[in-house]
C-alpha positions in Angstrom: -8.3 -60.8 79.7 -11.0 -61.5 81.9 -14.5 -60.7 81.4 -17.6 -60.0 83.1 -20.8 -59.6 81.6 -24.0 -60.0 84.4 -27.4 -60.6 82.9 -29.3 -57.0 84.2 -31.7 -57.1 81.6 -32.3 -60.9 82.5 -35.9 -61.7 83.0 -36.5 -63.8 85.9 -35.0 -67.4 85.3 -38.2 -69.5 86.9 -39.9 -68.2 84.3 -43.0 -71.0 85.3 -43.4 -73.3 88.5 -46.3 -75.3 86.8 -45.9 -78.8 85.0 -44.9 -78.0 81.3 -47.4 -78.9 78.6 -47.4 -82.8 78.2 -47.5 -83.7 74.2 -50.4 -85.6 73.4 -50.1 -89.0 71.6 -50.9 -92.8 72.4 -47.2 -92.7 74.1 -47.9 -90.5 76.6 -49.8 -92.9 79.0 -48.6 -93.2 82.8 -45.9 -95.9 83.3 -45.1 -97.2 86.6 -41.3 -96.5 86.8 -39.0 -99.2 86.9 -35.7 -99.1 89.2 -33.8 -98.2 85.7 -35.2 -95.7 83.9 -33.2 -93.7 80.6 -33.6 -90.2 80.6 -32.8 -88.9 76.5 -32.3 -85.6 75.1 -34.4 -85.4 72.4 -33.1 -83.5 69.6 -35.5 -83.5 66.6 -38.4 -83.7 68.8 -37.7 -80.6 71.1 -37.9 -82.4 74.1 -36.3 -84.6 77.0 -38.0 -88.1 77.8 -37.8 -90.6 80.6 -38.4 -94.1 79.2 -37.7 -97.6 80.7 -35.4 -100.2 79.2 -37.9 -101.7 77.2 -38.5 -98.6 75.5 -42.0 -97.4 77.3 -42.4 -93.9 77.5 -42.5 -92.6 81.2 -42.7 -88.5 80.9 -41.9 -85.8 77.6 -40.7 -82.9 79.2 -40.8 -80.0 76.2 -37.6 -77.5 76.3 -36.5 -74.8 73.1 -35.6 -76.2 70.0 -33.0 -78.8 69.1 -31.4 -79.8 72.8 -28.0 -81.0 72.9 -25.8 -82.4 75.8 -27.3 -82.6 79.2 -26.0 -82.9 82.8 -27.2 -83.8 86.4 -26.6 -82.0 89.4 -24.5 -83.5 91.4 -27.7 -84.4 94.1 -29.1 -85.9 90.8 -32.2 -82.8 91.5 -31.5 -80.9 88.4 -31.5 -81.4 84.9 -29.6 -79.2 82.7 -30.0 -79.3 78.9 -28.1 -77.3 76.0 -30.6 -75.9 74.1 -29.0 -75.2 70.5 -31.4 -74.5 68.2 -30.0 -76.2 65.5 -30.1 -79.7 64.5 -25.9 -80.2 63.5 -22.5 -78.2 63.8 -22.8 -77.7 59.9 -26.4 -76.6 59.8 -26.0 -72.1 59.1 -28.2 -70.3 61.6 -28.1 -68.1 64.6 -29.4 -70.8 66.9 -30.6 -70.6 70.0 -29.5 -68.9 73.6 -31.3 -70.8 76.3 -30.1 -73.4 79.1 -33.3 -75.6 80.3 -33.4 -76.1 83.7 -35.6 -79.7 84.7 -36.3 -80.6 88.4 -36.2 -84.3 88.6 -38.4 -85.4 91.2 -41.7 -83.1 89.8 -40.1 -84.1 85.8 -41.0 -80.9 85.0 -39.3 -77.8 83.3 -39.1 -75.4 85.8 -37.0 -72.1 84.5 -34.4 -71.7 81.9 -30.9 -69.3 81.6 -31.3 -66.8 79.4 -27.7 -66.3 77.8 -28.4 -63.1 76.0 -25.9 -62.6 73.2 -24.3 -66.1 73.4 -25.6 -68.5 71.3 -25.7 -72.3 70.0 -24.6 -73.4 73.2 -24.1 -76.9 72.8 -21.0 -78.1 75.6 -21.9 -78.9 79.5 -20.3 -79.6 82.7 -20.6 -79.6 86.2 -18.1 -78.5 88.2 -17.4 -80.1 91.6 -17.3 -76.6 93.3 -21.4 -76.3 91.9 -20.6 -74.3 88.6 -21.6 -74.9 85.7 -19.9 -74.4 82.2 -21.2 -74.1 78.8 -19.9 -73.8 75.3 -21.3 -71.4 72.9 -20.7 -71.5 69.2 -22.2 -68.2 67.8 -19.9 -66.7 69.1 -16.8 -68.7 70.1 -17.4 -68.8 73.7 -16.9 -70.5 77.3 -19.0 -69.3 79.9 -19.7 -70.0 83.6 -22.6 -69.7 85.0 -23.9 -69.6 88.7 -26.6 -72.4 89.1 -27.9 -70.9 92.3 -28.4 -66.7 90.5 -29.0 -68.7 87.0 -26.8 -66.0 85.7 -23.2 -66.0 83.7 -20.8 -64.7 86.0 -17.3 -65.1 83.4 -17.0 -65.5 79.8 -14.1 -66.6 78.4 -11.9 -66.8 75.1 -10.9 -70.7 74.6 -8.6 -69.6 71.7 -10.1 -71.7 69.1 -12.9 -72.5 66.4 -16.4 -73.6 67.1 -15.6 -75.0 71.1 -17.9 -78.3 71.5 -17.6 -80.4 74.5 -16.2 -79.2 77.6 -14.9 -81.1 81.2 -14.1 -79.7 84.4 -11.3 -80.8 86.3 -12.2 -82.3 89.5 -10.3 -79.4 91.3 -13.1 -77.1 89.4 -10.1 -74.7 88.3 -9.5 -75.6 84.5 -12.1 -76.3 81.7 -10.6 -78.8 78.9 -12.3 -77.6 75.9 -12.2 -79.3 72.4 -12.3 -76.7 69.6 -13.8 -78.8 66.7 -12.9 -76.3 63.8 -9.3 -75.4 65.1 -7.7 -79.4 65.8 -7.0 -77.8 69.1 -8.1 -78.9 72.5 -8.1 -75.7 75.1 -6.6 -75.8 78.8 -8.5 -72.4 80.0 -7.8 -71.8 83.9 -11.2 -70.7 85.2 -9.6 -67.9 87.9 -7.3 -65.9 85.9 -8.9 -66.6 82.0 -5.9 -67.5 80.6 -5.6 -70.7 78.6 -3.2 -72.9 76.4 -4.0 -74.8 73.0 -2.5 -77.7 72.4 -3.0 -79.2 68.7 -4.9 -82.4 68.4 -5.8 -84.0 65.1 -8.7 -83.2 63.3 -12.4 -82.3 64.4 -11.8 -82.6 68.1 -15.5 -83.7 69.4 -16.2 -86.1 72.6 -14.2 -86.1 75.4 -13.9 -87.9 79.2 -11.6 -87.5 82.0 -10.7 -90.5 84.5 -11.5 -89.8 87.7 -8.3 -88.4 89.1 -8.4 -86.1 86.3 -4.9 -86.9 85.3 -6.2 -88.2 81.6 -8.3 -87.0 79.0 -9.2 -88.6 76.3 -10.7 -87.0 73.2 -11.7 -88.8 70.3 -11.1 -87.1 66.7 -14.1 -87.2 64.3 -12.1 -86.9 60.7 -9.5 -88.2 62.2 -10.5 -91.5 63.6 -8.2 -91.6 67.0 -8.4 -91.0 70.5 -5.6 -88.7 71.8 -4.6 -89.4 75.4 -3.2 -86.3 77.1 -1.6 -85.5 80.4 -3.4 -82.9 81.9 -0.7 -81.8 84.3 2.3 -81.3 81.2 -0.8 -80.7 78.8 0.8 -83.0 76.3 0.0 -85.9 73.8 1.1 -88.7 75.4 -0.6 -91.2 73.2 -2.9 -92.1 70.3 -5.4 -95.2 69.6 -6.4 -96.0 66.1 -10.4 -96.3 66.1 -12.7 -97.0 63.4 -14.3 -94.4 61.1 -15.8 -91.1 62.8 -15.7 -91.3 66.8 -17.8 -88.9 68.4 -18.1 -89.6 72.0 -16.5 -91.3 74.7 -16.1 -92.9 78.0 -13.8 -94.5 80.4 -14.8 -97.7 82.7 -14.0 -97.2 85.6 -11.6 -99.7 86.3 -10.3 -96.9 83.6 -9.0 -100.4 81.3 -11.0 -100.2 78.6 -12.7 -96.8 76.3 -15.7 -97.2 74.5 -17.0 -94.6 71.9 -19.5 -94.3 69.2 -18.4 -94.6 65.4 -21.0 -92.7 63.7 -20.8 -93.7 60.4 -19.6 -97.6 60.9 -23.0 -97.7 62.9 -20.8 -99.2 66.0 -19.5 -98.7 69.5 -16.1 -99.4 69.4 -13.5 -100.8 72.3 -10.1 -99.6 72.8 -7.5 -101.4 75.6 -6.0 -98.6 77.7 -3.1 -101.1 78.3 -2.3 -102.3 74.8 -3.6 -98.4 73.3 -5.4 -100.7 70.6 -8.8 -101.0 69.7 -10.0 -105.0 70.5 -13.3 -105.2 69.5 -17.0 -103.5 68.4 -21.1 -104.2 68.5 -22.9 -103.5 65.7 -25.9 -101.3 66.1 -28.8 -101.1 63.9 -28.3 -96.7 63.3 -25.0 -94.4 63.3 -24.7 -93.3 67.4 -24.0 -90.1 67.9 -23.8 -90.4 71.4 -22.0 -92.2 74.3 -22.4 -91.7 77.9 -20.9 -94.3 81.1 -23.5 -95.3 83.2 -22.8 -95.1 87.0 -21.7 -98.5 87.5 -18.6 -97.3 84.9 -19.8 -101.0 83.2 -22.3 -100.0 80.8 -22.4 -97.1 77.7 -25.5 -95.9 76.7 -25.4 -94.4 72.8 -28.5 -93.4 70.5 -28.4 -93.4 66.9 -30.4 -90.6 66.2 -31.8 -91.1 62.9 -33.0 -94.1 63.9 -34.5 -93.5 67.0 -33.3 -96.4 69.0 -31.3 -96.0 72.3 -28.7 -99.1 73.0 -27.4 -100.2 76.6 -23.8 -101.4 75.8 -22.0 -103.6 78.2 -18.7 -102.6 77.7 -16.6 -105.9 79.2 -18.9 -108.3 77.5 -18.7 -106.1 74.2 -22.6 -106.7 73.6 -25.8 -105.1 73.7 -27.9 -105.5 77.0 -31.0 -103.1 75.8 -31.8 -101.9 73.1 -35.3 -99.1 72.8 -37.1 -97.2 70.2 -38.0 -93.9 71.2 -40.6 -91.9 69.8 -40.8 -91.2 66.1 -39.0 -88.4 65.4 -37.4 -87.8 68.5 -33.5 -87.4 67.2 -32.1 -89.3 70.5 -28.7 -87.6 71.5 -27.4 -88.3 74.4 -28.6 -90.4 77.3 -28.5 -91.2 80.7 -29.2 -94.3 82.7 -31.0 -93.5 86.1 -31.1 -96.4 89.4 -29.1 -99.4 89.0 -30.0 -102.9 88.3 
């Protein structure tokens, strides 16, 4: 049943219009911003930060403890951050219940969404109709937020345990949710709240859609595979065997290749969608926990949280183009490339 919960007791969302305080330190000097800038969610550092491709720190913005996933508004003016409150899914605890809102032009935190009883927000995506989708891991739920009012308009059951990553269909009608602890992917109808479950394998985590939304690619961390799902028939069309512990995945603009982080192998792997096979990998200097495609659809960004290093990888060339260190102890997770070369 579709449920509605309005935050009648919510304090004003935009709690401060002042610039967020900047951490002190030698790395906080102002750096002239180049055309290419990398935006990093610093999970251990309780912040998001802007770096050059050579590792110069441009600006660091404090958020609530242990931010995980991030998403930009369509016009690039706002960044939304899930402040999970814990470092990993395996760690017990109530977790946090906030979404930080960053003004990208001012490079300041301008407010936050109070999720109330919904804790440990993790996955986040923006639908093309402007609505914001967020998964909650305590308790298990999918939340629909109006970015204009910053209020939760609807909460949904996914039918699974520990909803992790969420993607919104191109027509903004359906949410695809990987349920990390129940071997399933949920198809949630955002109009009715009804859902279907598809069993896909052990520990489904990262996912990505192709351009028209007809294919959903889901990595399975404990099964070392990627499930290729037809979103119309809601069936698994095939599987790609990968290296160990794939955690996040992206598809190239020409939809010929997938790139994915292989955590325990300390690699980024590459697969051909024509042959449905892994065709190569590149060694990193740490365990990647993230992978996001750049706007050009050819470069992938992946960060090694425990090593405090981020990488920009050419998917067609299967090689590292740039690598840089974040500040010590930042624990970088997802990263986005801003601008173009």
